[in-house]
DRENVODREN-21451 format. One record per residue: y, x, z of N, C-alpha, C, O, CB in turn. Coordinates in Angstrom, 2 decimals, always signed. Each point is the difference from the previous one (the first is absolute). Glycine has a CB too. Layout:
ATOM    nnorth     neast       nup   canorth    caeast      caup    cnorth     ceast       cup    onorth     oeast       oup   cbnorth    cbeast      cbup
ATOM         Y         X         Z         Y         X         Z         Y         X         Z         Y         X         Z         Y         X         Z
...
***
This chain:
ATOM    nnorth     neast       nup   canorth    caeast      caup    cnorth     ceast       cup    onorth     oeast       oup   cbnorth    cbeast      cbup
ATOM     -5.97     +2.89     +6.16     +0.60     -1.07     -0.22     -0.85     -1.31     -0.71     -0.93     +0.17     -0.78     +2.86     +1.60     +0.76
ATOM     -1.54     -2.81     +0.36     -0.86     -1.26     -0.57     -1.25     -0.37     +0.70     -0.83     -0.85     -0.31     +1.64     +1.45     -1.83
ATOM     -0.77     +0.36     +3.33     -1.38     -0.63     +1.03     +0.02     -0.25     +1.25     -0.87     -0.63     +0.60     -0.24     +1.68     -1.74
ATOM     +2.44     -0.41     +1.81     -0.17     +0.03     +1.45     +1.55     -0.54     +0.37     +0.71     -0.56     -0.84     -2.74     +2.75     +1.12
ATOM     +2.43     -1.93     +1.08     +1.51     -0.42     +0.21     +0.61     +1.23     +0.17     +1.19     -0.02     +0.33     -1.46     -2.19     +0.77
ATOM     -0.34     +3.43     -1.27     +0.55     +1.63     +0.55     -0.39     +0.55     -1.65     -0.96     -0.21     -0.74     +0.14     +0.69     +4.13
ATOM     +2.23     +0.39     -3.54     -0.39     +0.75     -1.34     -1.32     +0.79     +0.17     -0.48     +0.43     +1.04     +2.97     -0.15     -1.65
ATOM     -3.01     -0.19     -0.74     -1.34     +0.95     -0.62     +0.51     +0.85     -1.09     +0.25     -0.38     -1.14     -2.07     -1.42     +1.52
ATOM     +1.93     +2.91     +0.07     +0.47     +0.97     -0.99     -1.05     +0.29     -1.27     +0.25     -0.36     -1.15     +1.08     +1.42     +3.21
ATOM     -2.40     -0.44     -1.71     -1.08     +0.26     -1.15     -0.19     -1.42     -0.65     -0.03     -1.06     +0.62     -1.33     +3.11     +0.65
ATOM     +1.25     -1.90     -2.50     -0.76     -1.30     -0.53     -0.93     -0.70     +0.47     -0.90     +0.67     +0.50     +1.32     +0.17     -1.92
ATOM     -0.58     -2.25     +1.47     -0.98     -0.96     +0.55     +0.19     -1.09     -1.10     +0.84     -0.22     -0.87     -0.73     +0.79     +3.60
ATOM     -1.42     -1.21     -2.24     -0.24     -1.38     -0.82     +0.90     -1.15     +0.47     +0.08     -0.23     +1.20     -2.53     +0.86     -1.51
ATOM     +3.20     -1.44     -0.65     +0.65     -1.04     +0.56     -1.08     -1.38     +0.17     -0.33     -0.70     -0.95     +2.73     +1.82     -0.18
ATOM     -2.74     -1.27     +2.21     -1.19     -0.79     +0.53     +0.71     -1.42     -0.19     -0.89     -0.77     -0.37     -0.34     +2.60     +2.29
ATOM     +2.34     -2.45     -1.83     +0.23     -1.13     -0.45     +0.21     -0.82     -0.84     +0.52     -1.12     +0.04     -0.38     +1.80     +1.03
ATOM     -0.81     +0.24     -2.30     +0.06     -0.48     -1.40     -1.10     -1.43     -0.45     +0.11     -0.70     -1.01     +0.57     +3.55     +0.56
ATOM     -1.47     -2.95     +1.29     -1.26     -0.99     +0.15     -0.65     +0.43     -1.47     +0.00     -0.82     -0.92     +1.09     -1.54     +2.57
ATOM     -1.59     +3.62     -1.82     -0.87     +0.11     -1.15     +0.74     -0.07     -1.72     -0.64     -0.01     -1.05     -1.14     -1.19     +3.03
ATOM     +3.29     +1.16     -1.80     +0.50     +0.06     -1.11     -0.13     +1.07     -1.20     -0.09     +1.14     +0.45     +1.23     -2.32     +1.09
ATOM     -1.17     +1.13     -2.57     +0.12     +1.02     -0.94     +1.09     +0.29     -0.33     +0.68     -0.85     -0.59     -2.34     +0.40     -0.07
ATOM     +2.28     +2.01     +0.98     +1.35     +0.50     -0.40     -0.03     +0.25     -1.35     -0.97     +0.60     -0.45     +1.45     +0.37     +2.50
ATOM     +0.43     -1.33     -2.79     +0.20     +0.35     -1.31     +1.33     +1.01     -0.19     +0.03     +0.86     -0.88     -1.22     -3.21     +0.29
ATOM     +2.04     +2.18     +1.33     +1.19     +0.88     +0.03     +0.30     +0.46     +1.55     -0.23     -0.86     +0.85     +1.23     -0.42     -3.07
ATOM     -0.55     +2.40     +2.64     +0.38     +0.45     +0.86     +0.97     +1.23     -0.05     -0.11     +1.03     -0.66     -1.81     -2.17     +1.24
ATOM     +2.97     +0.72     +0.36     +1.40     +0.56     -0.08     +0.24     +0.58     +1.53     -0.05     -0.73     +0.98     +1.01     -1.10     -2.98
ATOM     -0.71     +3.15     +2.06     +0.30     +0.46     +1.32     +1.03     +0.81     +0.39     +0.02     +1.10     -0.56     -1.94     -1.37     +0.58
ATOM     +2.87     +0.01     +0.87     +1.25     +0.71     +0.31     -0.28     +1.08     +1.16     -1.18     +0.03     +0.35     +2.61     -2.18     -1.07
ATOM     -0.81     +2.82     +1.22     +0.34     +0.67     +1.11     -0.71     -0.98     +1.40     -0.85     +0.55     +0.70     +3.31     +0.60     -2.14
ATOM     -2.14     -2.22     +1.66     -0.28     -0.57     +1.30     -0.28     -1.72     -0.45     +0.21     -0.93     +0.79     +1.52     +2.97     +0.83
ATOM     -2.24     -2.23     -3.06     -0.14     -1.23     -0.16     -1.02     -0.13     -1.01     -0.16     +1.03     -0.65     +2.38     -1.52     +1.40
ATOM     -3.04     -0.62     -1.10     -0.75     -0.18     -0.94     -0.09     -1.41     -0.64     +0.33     -0.99     +0.66     -1.33     +2.82     +0.41
ATOM     +0.47     -1.97     -2.60     +0.24     -1.55     -0.15     -1.38     +0.29     -1.32     -0.12     +0.86     -0.87     +3.60     -1.88     +1.62
ATOM     -4.21     +0.01     -0.42     -1.35     -0.09     -1.08     +0.17     -1.22     -0.73     +0.64     -0.90     +0.55     -2.40     +2.04     +0.93
ATOM     +1.23     -1.35     -2.85     -0.01     -1.04     -0.59     -1.59     -0.29     -0.17     -0.85     +0.87     -0.17     +3.30     -0.47     -0.87
ATOM     -2.69     -1.76     +1.11     -2.00     -0.06     +0.12     +0.21     -0.80     -1.32     +1.00     -0.48     -0.54     -2.35     +0.15     +3.58
ATOM     -0.24     +0.38     -3.41     -0.42     -0.97     -1.26     +0.43     -1.35     +0.00     +0.30     -0.61     -1.02     -2.18     +1.82     +0.88
ATOM     +1.91     -1.70     +1.35     +0.01     -1.48     +0.24     +1.87     -0.60     -0.36     +0.44     -1.15     -0.07     -2.91     +1.50     +2.37
ATOM     +3.24     +1.14     -2.48     +1.06     -0.24     -0.14     +1.03     -0.18     +1.15     +1.11     -0.48     -0.19     -2.26     -0.19     -1.64
ATOM     +0.69     +1.10     +3.07     +0.59     +0.20     +0.87     +0.93     +1.35     +0.56     -0.48     +1.02     -0.48     -1.24     -2.70     +0.46
ATOM     +2.62     +1.89     +0.68     +0.62     +1.04     +0.31     +0.16     +0.13     +1.55     +0.37     -0.90     +0.75     +0.65     +0.77     -3.02
ATOM     -1.35     +1.41     +2.60     +0.15     -0.03     +1.62     +0.86     +1.27     +0.21     +0.28     +0.77     -0.92     -2.73     -1.94     +1.64
ATOM     +2.81     +1.31     +0.40     +1.12     +1.36     +0.38     -0.23     -0.06     +1.58     -0.30     -0.97     +0.70     +2.56     +0.76     -2.79
ATOM     -2.00     +1.68     +2.47     +0.15     +0.34     +1.27     +0.61     +1.07     +0.22     +0.32     +0.69     -0.97     -1.94     -1.72     +1.33
ATOM     +1.92     +1.43     +0.91     +0.67     +1.12     +0.25     +1.38     -0.02     +0.36     +0.42     -1.14     +0.23     -1.92     +1.87     -1.55
ATOM     +2.40     +0.26     +1.43     +1.46     +0.18     +0.17     +0.76     -0.98     -0.50     -0.86     -0.42     -0.77     +0.56     +2.52     +0.71
ATOM     +1.33     -2.90     -0.15     +0.73     -1.27     -0.72     +1.27     +0.32     +0.40     +0.84     -0.90     -0.02     -2.55     -1.02     +0.05
ATOM     +2.06     +3.19     +0.40     +1.61     +0.01     +0.04     +0.86     -0.38     -1.20     +1.01     -0.64     +0.27     -1.40     +2.37     +1.24
ATOM     +0.20     -1.51     -2.49     +0.96     -0.13     -1.22     -0.65     -1.03     -1.14     +0.09     +0.01     -1.22     +0.80     +2.60     +1.67
ATOM     -1.63     -3.57     +0.53     -0.52     -1.12     -0.88     -1.23     +0.36     -0.87     -0.27     -0.88     -0.81     +2.61     +0.04     +0.73
ATOM     -3.12     +1.91     +0.06     -0.79     +0.32     -0.62     -1.29     -0.75     +0.04     -0.73     +0.12     -0.99     +2.01     +1.70     +1.16
ATOM     -1.61     -2.45     +0.67     -1.39     -1.06     +0.01     +0.18     -1.25     -0.73     -0.89     -0.83     -0.18     +0.29     +1.57     +2.44
ATOM     +2.04     -0.85     -2.76     +0.01     -1.68     -0.72     +0.41     -1.17     +0.63     +0.35     -1.05     -0.55     -2.08     +1.73     -0.43
ATOM     +1.66     -0.42     +2.21     +0.25     -0.93     +0.98     +1.20     -0.22     +0.84     -0.11     -0.53     +1.11     -1.92     +0.91     -1.22
ATOM     +3.27     +0.04     -0.39     +1.28     +0.12     +0.62     -0.09     +1.08     +0.79     -0.76     +0.91     -0.30     +1.29     -3.14     +0.24
ATOM     +0.21     +2.26     +1.16     +0.27     +1.29     +0.65     -0.98     -0.36     +1.54     +0.58     +0.16     +1.08     +2.39     +0.52     -2.40
ATOM     -4.06     -1.04     +1.31     -0.89     -0.19     +0.96     -0.36     +1.35     +0.69     +0.12     +1.07     -0.59     -0.90     -3.11     -0.67
ATOM     +0.40     +1.95     +2.32     -0.29     +1.26     +0.91     -1.56     +0.58     -0.76     -0.84     -0.57     -0.69     +2.22     -0.57     +3.41
ATOM     -1.24     +2.60     -2.18     -1.28     +0.56     -0.58     -1.24     -0.90     +0.29     -0.12     -0.70     +1.01     +1.08     +3.04     -0.71
ATOM     -1.82     -2.24     -1.28     -1.28     -0.82     -0.18     -1.27     +1.13     +0.21     -0.33     +0.81     -0.87     +1.57     -2.73     -1.01
ATOM     -1.84     +1.79     +3.17     -1.39     +0.61     -0.28     -0.94     -0.41     -0.42     -0.95     +0.77     -0.02     +1.38     +0.00     +1.18
ATOM     -0.60     -2.05     -1.67     -0.91     -0.62     -0.84     +0.42     -0.39     -1.13     +1.17     +0.31     -0.24     -2.12     -0.86     +1.87
ATOM     +0.24     -0.23     -2.67     +0.36     -0.40     -1.27     +0.85     -1.24     -0.06     -0.28     -0.99     +0.68     -1.71     +2.07     -1.37
ATOM     +2.89     -1.05     -0.02     +0.75     -1.22     +0.05     -0.25     -0.62     -1.88     +0.28     +0.68     -0.98     +1.88     +0.40     +3.46
ATOM     -2.56     -2.06     -2.51     -0.10     -0.91     -1.33     +1.05     -0.57     -0.26     +0.48     -0.95     +0.62     -2.47     +0.47     -0.39
ATOM     +2.62     +1.24     -1.54     +1.21     -0.20     -0.77     -0.03     -1.47     -0.80     -0.94     -0.27     -0.75     +1.10     +3.00     +0.51
ATOM     +0.94     -3.65     +0.45     -0.07     -1.28     -0.84     +0.01     +0.44     -1.67     -0.05     -0.87     -0.87     +1.46     -0.61     +2.96
***
């Protein structure tokens, strides 16, 4: 998750964070959320219950920047 348009089951780097330094990471069964040192928050994965913080958008295979 977080790097391609297909599911990746083993852990892998989230390549689209552009060198951000993660300060907090939260992972669910099918989604992840990262807070960075600059205060940005990113999420990716399954969003069937709104867990990505962007309403009920579909699955996101790359990161979404939260407002």
